[in-house]
Each structure stands twice: as structure tokens, then as C-alpha cells.
C-alpha positions as CSV (number, residue, x, y, z in Angstrom):
1,X,90.3,102.2,107.0
2,X,91.8,105.1,105.0
3,X,89.5,107.7,103.4
4,X,92.0,108.7,100.7
5,X,91.2,106.9,97.5
6,X,93.5,105.3,95.0
7,X,92.7,103.5,91.8
8,X,93.9,100.0,91.0
9,X,93.5,97.4,88.3
10,X,93.0,93.7,89.0
11,X,94.8,91.4,86.5
12,X,94.6,87.6,86.6
13,X,91.9,88.5,89.1
14,X,90.6,85.0,89.9
15,X,87.8,85.5,92.4
16,X,89.1,88.8,93.7
17,X,91.1,87.9,96.8
18,X,93.7,90.5,96.4
19,X,91.0,93.1,95.5
20,X,89.2,92.5,98.8
21,X,92.4,93.3,100.6
22,X,93.0,96.6,98.8
23,X,89.4,97.8,98.9
24,X,89.7,97.7,102.7
25,X,92.2,100.6,102.6
26,X,90.6,103.0,100.1
27,X,91.3,101.3,96.8
28,X,88.8,101.6,93.9
29,X,89.0,98.9,91.2
30,X,88.7,100.4,87.8
31,X,89.6,97.5,85.5
32,X,89.4,93.7,85.9
33,X,90.8,90.9,83.7
34,X,90.1,87.2,84.3
35,X,90.0,84.6,81.5
36,X,88.1,81.8,83.3
37,X,84.3,82.0,82.8
38,X,83.5,80.3,86.1
39,X,85.8,82.6,88.1
40,X,84.2,85.5,86.3
41,X,80.8,84.2,87.6
42,X,82.0,84.2,91.2
43,X,83.7,87.6,90.8
44,X,80.5,89.1,89.4
45,X,78.5,87.7,92.3
46,X,80.6,89.4,94.8
47,X,81.6,92.8,93.3
48,X,79.1,95.3,91.9
49,X,81.2,96.9,89.2
50,X,80.4,99.6,86.7
51,X,83.1,98.2,84.5
52,X,82.9,94.9,82.7
53,X,85.2,91.9,83.4
54,X,87.7,91.6,80.6
55,X,88.8,88.2,79.4
56,X,92.1,87.1,78.0
57,X,94.7,89.8,78.9
58,X,96.8,88.9,75.9
59,X,94.0,90.3,73.6
60,X,93.7,93.6,75.5
61,X,95.6,96.6,74.2
62,X,97.3,98.7,76.9
63,X,95.4,101.7,75.6
64,X,92.2,100.1,76.7
65,X,93.3,100.0,80.3
66,X,92.3,103.1,82.3
67,X,94.9,105.1,84.2
68,X,95.5,103.8,87.7
69,X,97.8,104.3,90.7
70,X,98.4,100.6,91.4
71,X,98.5,97.4,89.3
72,X,97.7,94.1,91.0
73,X,98.4,90.7,89.5
74,X,98.6,87.2,90.7
75,X,100.1,86.0,87.4
76,X,100.8,82.4,86.3
77,X,104.4,81.3,86.1
78,X,105.8,80.3,82.7
79,X,109.3,79.6,81.4
80,X,110.9,82.3,79.3
81,X,112.4,81.1,76.1
82,X,114.5,83.7,74.2
83,X,115.1,81.1,71.5
84,X,111.4,80.7,71.0
85,X,110.9,84.4,70.8
86,X,113.6,84.7,68.2
87,X,112.0,82.1,66.0
88,X,108.5,83.5,66.3
89,X,109.4,87.2,65.9
90,X,112.2,87.0,63.3
91,X,110.8,90.2,61.8
92,X,109.9,93.2,63.8
93,X,111.3,91.6,67.0
94,X,110.7,93.4,70.3
95,X,113.7,94.8,72.1
96,X,115.0,94.8,75.7
97,X,112.7,93.7,78.5
98,X,109.9,93.1,76.0
99,X,112.1,90.6,74.1
100,X,113.0,88.8,77.3
101,X,109.4,88.2,78.4
102,X,107.6,87.8,75.1
103,X,105.4,84.8,74.9
104,X,104.7,84.7,78.7
105,X,101.8,86.1,80.6
106,X,104.3,88.2,82.6
107,X,104.9,90.0,79.4
108,X,101.3,91.4,79.4
109,X,101.9,92.9,82.9
110,X,105.1,94.4,81.6
111,X,103.6,96.0,78.6
112,X,100.8,97.5,80.6
113,X,103.2,98.9,83.2
114,X,105.4,100.3,80.5
115,X,102.4,102.1,78.9
116,X,100.4,103.2,81.9
117,X,103.3,103.9,84.4
118,X,101.4,103.3,87.6
119,X,102.9,104.6,90.9
120,X,103.2,101.1,92.1
121,X,102.4,97.4,91.5
122,X,102.0,94.2,93.5
123,X,102.7,90.8,91.9
124,X,101.9,87.5,93.6
125,X,103.1,84.0,92.7
126,X,104.1,80.6,94.2
127,X,107.1,80.5,96.4
128,X,109.0,78.3,93.8
129,X,109.0,81.2,91.3
130,X,112.3,82.2,92.9
131,X,113.9,78.8,91.9
132,X,112.0,78.2,88.7
133,X,114.4,77.3,85.8
134,X,117.4,77.4,88.1
135,X,116.6,80.9,89.2
136,X,116.7,82.3,85.7
137,X,113.0,83.1,85.5
138,X,113.1,85.3,88.6
139,X,116.3,87.0,87.5
140,X,114.5,88.0,84.3
141,X,111.5,89.2,86.2
142,X,113.6,91.3,88.6
143,X,115.8,92.8,85.8
144,X,112.7,93.6,83.8
145,X,110.9,95.4,86.7
146,X,114.0,97.4,87.8
147,X,116.4,98.1,84.9
148,X,113.7,97.7,82.3
149,X,110.8,99.5,83.8
150,X,112.6,101.7,86.3
151,X,110.8,100.5,89.5
152,X,112.3,100.0,93.0
153,X,111.1,96.5,94.1
154,X,110.9,94.7,97.4
155,X,110.4,90.9,97.6
156,X,109.1,88.8,100.5
157,X,107.8,85.2,101.0
158,X,104.9,85.2,103.4
159,X,103.2,82.2,105.0
160,X,99.5,82.4,105.5
161,X,100.0,80.5,108.8
162,X,100.7,83.9,110.4
163,X,97.0,84.6,110.0
164,X,95.2,81.4,109.1
165,X,95.3,77.7,110.0
166,X,97.1,76.8,106.7
167,X,100.7,76.7,105.6
168,X,100.7,78.6,102.3
169,X,103.9,80.3,101.3
170,X,103.7,82.9,98.5
171,X,106.1,85.3,97.0
172,X,105.0,88.9,97.0
173,X,106.8,91.5,94.8
174,X,106.0,95.2,95.4
175,X,107.4,97.9,93.2
176,X,107.2,101.7,93.4
177,X,108.1,104.1,90.6
178,X,109.7,106.5,93.1
179,X,111.4,105.7,96.3
180,X,108.7,106.1,99.0
181,X,110.5,104.1,101.6
182,X,108.5,100.9,101.2
183,X,110.1,98.1,103.1
184,X,108.6,94.7,104.0
185,X,110.4,94.9,107.4
186,X,107.5,97.2,108.4
187,X,105.0,94.4,108.1
188,X,103.6,93.2,111.4
189,X,103.2,89.5,111.2
190,X,101.7,87.6,114.1
191,X,103.3,84.4,115.3
192,X,102.5,81.4,113.2
193,X,100.0,78.8,114.4
194,X,97.9,81.0,116.7
195,X,94.8,80.3,114.6
196,X,93.8,76.6,114.4
197,X,91.6,74.7,112.1
198,X,88.7,74.5,114.5
199,X,88.1,78.2,113.9
200,X,87.1,77.6,110.3
201,X,85.2,74.4,110.6
202,X,81.4,74.3,110.6
203,X,80.1,74.4,114.2
204,X,78.0,71.4,115.2
205,X,76.8,72.8,118.5
206,X,73.9,74.8,117.0
207,X,75.8,78.0,116.5
208,X,76.7,77.7,112.8
209,X,75.3,80.8,111.1
210,X,72.7,80.5,108.4
211,X,73.3,82.3,105.2
212,X,70.6,82.9,102.6
213,X,73.2,82.4,99.8
214,X,74.4,79.1,101.2
215,X,71.2,77.6,102.6
216,X,72.0,74.0,103.4
217,X,74.4,73.4,100.6
218,X,77.4,72.9,102.9
219,X,75.8,72.4,106.3
220,X,72.6,70.8,107.5
221,X,71.2,73.2,110.1
222,X,68.3,70.9,111.0
223,X,70.8,68.1,111.8
224,X,73.8,70.2,112.9
225,X,76.1,68.3,110.7
226,X,78.1,68.5,107.4
227,X,76.3,66.6,104.6
228,X,77.4,63.0,104.1
229,X,78.6,63.7,100.6
230,X,81.7,65.3,102.0
231,X,82.7,62.1,103.9
232,X,85.1,59.9,101.9
233,X,83.7,56.7,100.5
234,X,85.2,53.4,101.8
235,X,86.8,52.8,98.5
236,X,88.6,56.2,98.3
237,X,89.6,56.2,102.0
238,X,91.1,52.7,101.5
239,X,92.9,53.8,98.4
240,X,94.5,56.8,100.1
241,X,95.6,54.7,103.1
242,X,97.2,52.1,100.8
243,X,98.8,54.8,98.7
244,X,100.3,56.4,101.8
245,X,101.5,53.1,103.1
246,X,103.2,52.2,99.8
247,X,105.2,55.5,99.8
248,X,106.1,55.2,103.4
249,X,107.7,51.8,102.7
250,X,109.7,53.4,99.9
251,X,110.8,56.2,102.3
252,X,108.8,58.9,100.6
253,X,106.7,61.5,102.3
254,X,103.7,61.2,100.1
255,X,100.3,60.6,101.7
256,X,97.1,62.2,102.9
257,X,97.0,65.0,105.5
258,X,94.6,64.1,108.4
259,X,93.7,67.2,110.4
260,X,92.1,67.9,113.7
261,X,90.6,71.0,115.3
262,X,94.0,72.0,116.8
263,X,95.8,71.5,113.4
264,X,97.4,73.9,111.0
265,X,96.6,72.4,107.6
266,X,98.8,71.9,104.5
267,X,98.4,74.2,101.5
268,X,94.9,74.0,99.9
269,X,95.5,73.3,96.2
270,X,93.5,73.6,93.0
271,X,93.4,69.8,92.8
272,X,91.5,69.5,96.2
273,X,88.3,68.5,94.4
274,X,89.9,65.2,93.2
275,X,90.2,63.5,96.5
276,X,90.8,66.1,99.2
277,X,93.9,64.2,100.3
278,X,96.0,67.2,101.5
279,X,93.4,68.2,104.1
280,X,91.1,65.5,105.5
281,X,89.1,66.3,108.6
282,X,89.1,63.7,111.3
283,X,85.5,62.7,112.3
284,X,86.2,60.2,115.1
285,X,87.5,56.6,115.5
286,X,86.0,54.2,112.9
287,X,84.5,57.0,110.8
288,X,86.0,58.0,107.5
289,X,87.4,61.5,107.3
290,X,85.8,64.2,105.2
291,X,86.8,66.9,102.8
292,X,86.4,70.5,103.8
293,X,83.3,72.1,102.4
294,X,83.7,75.0,99.9
295,X,82.5,77.4,102.7
296,X,85.3,76.0,105.0
297,X,87.7,76.4,102.1
298,X,86.6,80.1,101.8
299,X,87.3,80.6,105.5
300,X,90.6,78.8,105.3
301,X,91.6,81.4,102.6
302,X,90.4,84.3,104.8
303,X,87.3,85.1,102.7
304,X,84.4,86.5,104.7
305,X,81.2,84.4,105.1
306,X,79.3,87.0,103.1
307,X,81.4,85.9,100.1
308,X,79.0,84.1,97.7
309,X,79.8,80.8,96.0
310,X,77.6,80.6,92.9
311,X,79.5,77.6,91.3
312,X,79.6,73.9,91.7
313,X,81.8,72.3,94.5
314,X,84.4,71.2,92.0
315,X,84.7,74.7,90.6
316,X,84.7,76.3,94.0
317,X,87.5,74.0,95.2
318,X,89.6,75.0,92.2
319,X,88.9,78.7,92.7
320,X,89.8,78.8,96.4
321,X,92.8,76.6,95.8
322,X,94.0,79.0,93.1
323,X,93.3,82.1,95.2
324,X,95.2,84.0,97.8
325,X,95.1,84.2,101.6
326,X,93.2,87.5,102.0
327,X,94.6,88.5,105.4
328,X,98.2,88.3,104.1
329,X,97.3,90.8,101.4
330,X,95.4,92.9,103.8
331,X,98.5,93.7,105.8
332,X,100.5,94.3,102.6
333,X,97.7,96.5,101.3
334,X,97.7,98.5,104.5
335,X,101.5,99.2,104.0
336,X,101.3,99.8,100.3
337,X,98.3,102.2,100.6
338,X,100.1,104.2,103.3
339,X,103.1,104.7,101.0
340,X,100.9,105.7,98.1
341,X,99.3,108.4,100.2
342,X,102.6,109.6,101.6
343,X,103.9,110.2,98.1
344,X,100.6,112.0,97.2
345,X,100.9,114.3,100.2
346,X,104.5,115.0,99.5
347,X,103.7,116.1,96.0
348,X,100.8,118.3,97.2
349,X,103.2,120.3,99.4
350,X,105.4,121.3,96.5
């Protein structure tokens, strides 16, 4: 861990997955924005901040954001509509990159970068951002960050399967105000599939750790088993099997994802709470499969077991499904923080 400190802000913070990664390498969070009340609850339970958690970023003036070295944002993807902008802002219309992104949440990142001019930023989104709206959305984003704001950017799609038993491809955009030699080619990514699902499942041999913050919510230590409530009902299991059969007959690939201890799972999604169909844990012949517990979801996303889950199962599934794979951003944070310090040392020699 580096001793040199840098300050960062955490926008669209969710439950703080990207923050965890950057704190490992000397980062200090000085500002947080997250609109969802339940995500705020989880965030507060895990980070002891002096600053408050700000809500809707669209209502926050850039002047209210403290100075920082690095901006972090896992922003939602929205279509950009110049026509809509023209109609809404017929008078006093914004110009240039502000005009191109007005009406989107990306715009709020842009206006903060424009005002605060951090040394660097990291943006995260789904892999399909690159092809959204026939590629136009991503072209606007790249042009805005480079020609509009003057940053040199690098882009890479990274699969969490390099570190975790889950296929989860996400696009990562890193930008530096000055050329510090940042290049994603320097990332050391382990071979995919080395970590299997059995490493994140609750242990039924008596070795499952006991956490005061979980108690027996997700695992019965007296019985060494996952509570029955996580096993699919006969009705739901029959429905999922029939649904999969129907689509197989039509030649479609839709269906449930049955996983074993030696599996690498599909992507955990925010809809997991509905039926758990993308990741169903095999429990033996003649026994219905079960959902992952929220603690197992946390592990599948790379969150440490000390991470507290103060919300309902439904909320927890949504939060982890919307979050990031922490180990992915840990290796990126390591590289980004090194380049931040290199530039700092270079300036100090002048």
C-alpha cells in the first residue's frame, strides 16, 4: 500500500465498490454522491466519513465539490439527444461539449471536471456502452473527454473472471490531464477461471466464519447449512425449467444458469432478487437449487466479509448486482495511483 495520499470524489457511488479499491492505495475520499437512500444506508454502514453523503448529483453545484486529484464515477448510461436539448434550452443554450451531453447524467460528470480540473478521472460502465446508439453515445463521450475537456484517455474492457468466479465485462475509461504514460497494457491480469464458485459459497463443513454483523441471517451455524428460504420453491423451479425448455425449442439461449462448485457464474444482475435464475446453486439430485445469499453475492463481487449489509435481501441483491467487481478496480487503482504519484514527484523536482 502506498503512503502518499491523493484525494478523490466518489460519484454515483452505489455502495462504495470503487472507493474500496482506491483507498487501498492511499486515496482519501473527500466527497460522495449517491441518490438512492438504501445504497446510502449501506455506504454509511461501511465508511466512517466526516463529510455527508450528497444525494442527486444534478442538484449539486460544481462549486460545492471540494478540490480533488481524482474523480471516480460509475455512471448510468443514457442516450444523448441534441434535438431534445435544443427544444429545452432554446434560450441561453449551452455550447460545445456541454451542449452535446446536456440532459444526461454524464453531463454532471463533465461539468464537475470542467470546473474542478482534477489530475485524473476513472469512469465505469457496462460493456455495451461502446455500441449504445450505434456507437454514437461513446463517440460523444470520447470527444467530450478529449477535445472538449483536454484529457488523454485510455479505454479497456475488463472481465471480472480474471479475479472472481463470475463473467462480468465492464468498460473502464481512465483520463489524465497531462500525459503521465498511463497505459492499460501495464495491467497484470491473471488467467481467467482460476477462481471457482466454491471459493465464495458458504462452507458446510463447520468452517464458515461467524460475523457479529451477519449472525445467522445468511447461514445457520448450528445446522451448518444455508437457510431454507434461499432454496427455490417447487412452483418457481418448475416455472424456470419450463421457461428454459420453451426457449430451447425455439432455438433461443434463454434459461437459468445452474452452477456448481467448479463453475464460473454468469453476470450477477440487479434483477437477481426476482428469481435468481442467472446463478442457481446446485444442491444435489432431487433437491431444488438455491439462490446465492447476499453474503455470497458480496464475495462474488470481491467485497470483504467485513463489509456490512444493513438492508433487506431484495435491496442487497440490487446493490451488489449494480456494483463493481472490487478486485478489478484494485489493479486499476494501483496503476492509476502510481501515475498520480509519478506526476507529483516530477513537479516537485522542478
